[in-house]
N, C-alpha and C positions, 0 to 999 in steps of 0.2 A: 561304820554302822549304817544300816539302811534306814532312811527316814520314812515317816508315815506316808509321805507323798510318793515314795517309790514302791509301796506295797501294791501288788497286783490285786485286781478285783476278785471277789469270790463269786461273781455272777456266773451262772452256768454257761458253757460255751454254746449251747443251742438257743440261748436267748438272743433277741435282737440287740445289736450293738448300738450304743449311744452315738449320736452324730459327732460328738467330740472325739470319740475313739476312732471313728472312720476318718475324720479329718486329720487327726494326729498321726494315724498310720500313713495316710496319704502323703503327709509332709516328707516322709522318707524319699518319695519320688523326686523331690527337689534335688537330692543328692544323686540318685541313680540317673535321673534325666540329664543333669549337668555333666556327670562323668561319662555317661553313655554317649553324649552328643559331642562335646567339645573336642576330645582327642580324635574322634572319627572325622570331625569336620576340619580341624586345624593342624593336626600333627603331621599328616602326609604332606600337605603343601608347605608347612614349616620346614620339613626336611628337604624337600625338593627345590623350593623356590626361595628359601631364606638361607639355609645352610649349604645348598648346592650339592646335596647327596643324590646320587643316581636313583632313579625311580625304583629299580628292582631291589636295591639295598634298602632304600627307605621303606618299601613294603615289608621287607623282612624284619626291620627294626620295630615296625608297628605290630607285626604279627607275633613275634617271639614272647613278649610279656603276656599276651593273651593266651598263648599256648600253655604257659606256666600256670595260668589260672585254671585251665582245664584240669590239670592235675591237682591243684590246691583246693578247688571248690568243694569236692566231695569230702575232703579231709576237714575243711572248715565246718561243713555241715555235721559231720560225725562228732566233732568237738562240741559244737553247740547243742547237739542232741543230749550229751552227757552232762550239761551244765545243770547245777542245782541251786543257782543263785536265787535268793528270795525275791528279787526284783523281777523274776521271770527268766526262763532259760535263754532267751534271745536278746533281751534289751541291753545288758551290759556290753555285748559285742557291738551293738549299734554305735554306742558312744566311743568305745576305744578304737575300733576299726575306722569309724567315720572321721574322727579327728586326726588320726594318723594319715588318712587319705588326703585330707585338706592340706596338711603340711607338705606331703610329698608332691602334690599337684602344683603347689606354689613354686617348688624347686624345679619342676619338670622343664619349664620354659625359661629358667633363670641361670643358664650356664654362662660362666664368664667367657668373654670373647677373646680367645687366645690365638685365633687365626689358624686353627687346626681342625680339619674336617674329621679326623680320627677321634680327637677329643670330644668334639661336638656330638658325633654319632654315639660314642660310648656313654656320655652323660645322659643323653635322651634314653638310651637303652636301660641303663641302671635305674634311673628315676622312674621310668615307666614300669619296670619290674616291681619297684617298691610300691608304686600306686596300685598295681594289680594285686599285690599281696594284701595290702590294707583293705582294698575294696572287697576282696573275697570274704573277709571277716566282718564286713558290714552287710554286703548284699545277701549272702546266703542265709544268715539268721533273719534278715528282714523279709525275704521272700517266703521263709518257712512259717512265719507267724500266722497267716490266715487259716492254715489247716488246723491250728490249735486254739485260736481265740473264738471260733464259731464252728458249730457242726452243721449249720444250715446251708443247703445248696444255694438258695436264693440270696441269703445274706452275703455269701462270698462274692456274688455278682455285684451287689450294692457296694461292698467294700472295694472291689476292683474298679468300680465306676469312679469313686473318689480318687483312687490311686492314679488311674489313667488320666483323669481330668487335670490333676495336679502335675502329673508327668508331662502332659502336653504343654501346660503353662511353663514348666521348667525347661523343656526343650526349646520353646519359643524364646524365652528370656535369655537362656545361655547361648543358643544358636544365633540369635539376632545381635546380641550385645558383644559377644566375643570378637567377631570380625570387625565390628564397629570400633571397639577399643583398640584393636591392633592397627586398624587403618588410621585412627586419629593420631597415633604417635609414630607409627611406621617402624619398620626394622625390628631389631631385637628388643628395643625398649617397649614397643607396642605389645610384643608377645609376653614380656615380663609382667607388665601391668595387667594384661588380660589374665595371666595365670593367677595372679594374686586376687583379682576380682572374683574369679570362678571359685577359688579356695574359700573365700568368704561365703559365697552361695552354698558351697558344700557344708560348711559349718551350720548354716541356718537349717538346712534339711536334716542334718544329723541330730542336732539338739531338739528340733521340732518333733521328730519321730520318737526320740527317747522320752521326752516329757509327755507327748500326746498319748502314748500307749501305757502310761503308768497305771491306769485303771482298767486295762484290758484283761479279760480272763486268760488263763494260761493253759487250759486244756486238762485232759483227764488221763492220758495214756502214759505208760511208763517207758523209760528209755530201753531201747532194744539191745539185747545181748549179742555177743558174737563179734568177730573181727570186721574191719571195714570191708575187706574183700568179700566176706560172706554177705554183708549187707548190700554191697553193690551187685552181687549176683542175684539177690532177691529182687532188687529194683529193676535190674535188666530183664528179669523174667516177667515183669508186669506189662502185659501186652499193650493195654491202652495207653499207659504212660509212655511206653517206647514209641508208639505211633505219634502221640501228641508231641513228644520231644523232637522227633525227626522233622515233623512239619514245622515246628517253631524254629529249629536251627536253620533249615533251608531258607525260611523267610528272613531270619536275622542276617544271613549272608547277603540276601538281596537288598535289604534296607541298609546294611553296612556299606555296600558298594555305592548305593545312591547317595548316602551321606558323604562318603569320600569324594564323590564327583561334584558336589555343590560348588566348591571353590574353582574347579577347573571349568565347569560350564559357565560360571559367572565371568571368569576372566577371558576365556578363549572363544566361547560361543556367543555370549551376550555382550562381550567386550566392555564389561562394567563390573569392577570388583565389588562395588556397593550392591550389586544385584544379589549377592549371597544373603544379605539380610532380608531382602524382599522375598527371595525363594523360601527362606525359613518361616517368615510370617505366613506366606501362602500355604506352606506345608502344615503348620501347627494351628493356625487360626481356625480352620474348620473343625479340627479335632476338639478344640475347647468348647465349641458349640454343640457338636454332634455326639460326643461320648455318651451323654444320657440317652440320646435317641437309639444308639446301638444297644445300650443296656435294655431299653424298653423292647426293642425288637427281639433280643435274646429271651426275654420273658415269654414272648409269644411263640417263637419258632425253635427255641432251645439254643444252648450255647454253641453246639456244633453247627447248626444251621446259620447262626449269626456269623460264626467264624468263616464259613464257606462264602457267605455273601460279601463280607468285608474283604476277603482275599481276592475275590473276583474283581471288585472295584479297584483294589490296589494294583492288580496286574494290568487291567485295562488302562488305568491312568498312566502307569509306567510306560506302556507301549505307545501312548500318545506322544511321549517325550522324544520318540525316535525322530520326529520332524523338527526338533529344536533348532537345527542349523538353518533350515529354509523358512520356517514359519515366523511370523512376527513375535515379538517378545511376549505379548499378552497371551499367546498360545502356551508358551512355556510356563508362565505363571499360573494360568488356569489349570493346566494339566497337573502341575505341582500341587495346587489346592485340592484337586480330586484325589491325588495320592494321599494327602492328609486325611481326607474323608475315610478312605479305606484303611489307612494305617491305624486310625483311632480304634476301629472295631477289631483289627488284627492284633491289638494289644489287650483290649478288654477281655476278649473271650478266652484266649489261652491262659492268661493269668488267673482267670476264674476257674478254669478247668484243671489246672495243676493241683490246687488244694483238694479237689475232689478225688484225684487219684491217690494222693497221700492219705486222705481221710478214710477212704475205702480200705486201704491196707491196714491202717491203725485200728479201725472198728473190727476188722476181721481177725486180727492177731492180738490186739491189746497191747501192741508194742509201738513205740514212737520212732518212725524212720523219716519224719518230716524233714529233718535236717539233711539226711542223705538224699532224699528225693530232690529237695531244692538245690542241694550241692551239685547233683548231676545235672539238674535243669539249668542252673546258672552257668555251669561249665559248658554245656552245649550252647547256650545263648552267647557266652563269651567267645567260644570258638567261631560261631557264625559271624558275630560282629567283627572279629579279628580277621577272618578269611575275606570278608567283604572288601575292606581297603586293600588287602594283599592281592586279591583277584583284580581289583581295579588298577592297582599299580602294575600288575603283570600285563593287563590290557594296554596300559599306557606305554609300557616298554615295547610290546609287540608293535604298537603304532608309531614307534620312534619318537616318543615324547622327549623334548629337550629341556633338561633341568637347568636352573640358573641360580645365582646367588645374589646377595644384596647389592653388588656392584653393577648389576645390570638393570636397566629400566624395562619393565615388562612390556611397555607400549612400543619399545623399539625391537622387541624380540619377534621371532618368527617360528611358527609351528607348521610342519608339513601337513598336507591334507590327511595323511594317514593318521596323524596324531589327533586331529580334530574329529575324525570318524571314531577313533577309539574312545575319546572323551564322551561322545554321545552314546555309543553302544554300551559302554559300561554303566551309563546312567539310565538307560531305558530298556533296550531289548533283553540284555542279559538278566536284569532283575525281574522283568516280566516273565521270562521263561522259567526262572527259578521258582517264582511264586506258583505258577501253574503246575510245576512238578510237585510242589509240596502238597497239593490237593489230592494226590494219589494216596499218600499215607493218611491224610485226614479223613478220607472217605471210608476208611476201615475202622475208625475210632468208634467205640460202642458205649461208653459211659454216658448215660442220660440221667434225667432227674430220678426216675424210679430206681435205677441201678445204684445210685449214690445213696438215696434215702433208705433203701431197703437192704443195704449191705449188712451182713451179720455183725452183731456187736460182740 
């Protein structure tokens, strides 16, 4: 039976949302931030430098579960579109998918040590597929909610400001503490405890989002008829959505590569494994402070203008990291902080623009395809974030990077100059070039304030 506390609000979706709803929705980013950060940061070095898996194979193991998500996410969106739960069409999925994700994540780094690389690789692959499956049924409904709980163009930006601010905090918390927990205990035990700690953090975000959105409006549009293939064809034909998605996927690839490179830059370029925590604080700290500033800028120059500006900052900062091998350490930290400044805006604006595209479609047709839109969106984001570490692993392999296992002390190991060059290029020049490439598709995006507000009902 659904309790009174679970009943959605009857407030019209064009009304301003209460701060409690904004904050409650934003808490879901604790889960998305932690899961989006920790595997990208820890899983590839766990495979190459703890389990001794070759870089190319490790990259494939990281990529395959995310590729599965690309197929699954639109299906998850379609399923949530058709939900008629009185608590709201999306909220039950937050709880079920999110709690299952936490359980699977705790198991991801908890493989028993049987001395077999084949078993270790298989365990990680299976558990990561399970994580990806559970995450799809949390993330897709979660990202779909803004298109339904408010019809206001500006209110979605305010909602995304809360989400990105909490996302930045979650990235900093998980990204800084996960390596610290691993290093405090060392070896497999460190990874096991780290996995359990992150699982607890996932539960906090999942339950917070579920409870915090209990009074949110649920929207006015009806579920769309037709098969999933027909719905995907309609979404693929939405020009502005397609351009926005392409931009975001390319940038996700770039940031995924940078995320994967943090551990390698810390160990082999800065010669200090503890530098991974410092790099993460430098990356996310500015985002915590400047997310509201990006939102305010977007109010003045529009979401697209803000997205372009933040992307340029992000690309320029990534390019500065090209000198990480020869420059003093403060240069690398400062450039990483500037990356964080650009990254904050490059998250706020596309997340606020996505609900606009879904809402324009819903107002024009009277049908709800928000789940399919966000399913395709999160599939694209997942693909980009998965390709990032895979591309970085490929660059390492081309640079003759030498993997190792727990029996070797990394301070006694040697990497050839080609590997060190690959570590830096994958962390700087390649992401910068990808971000600049993404601006080509963004320049053709046309949905502005008037186009969204004046869409036919």
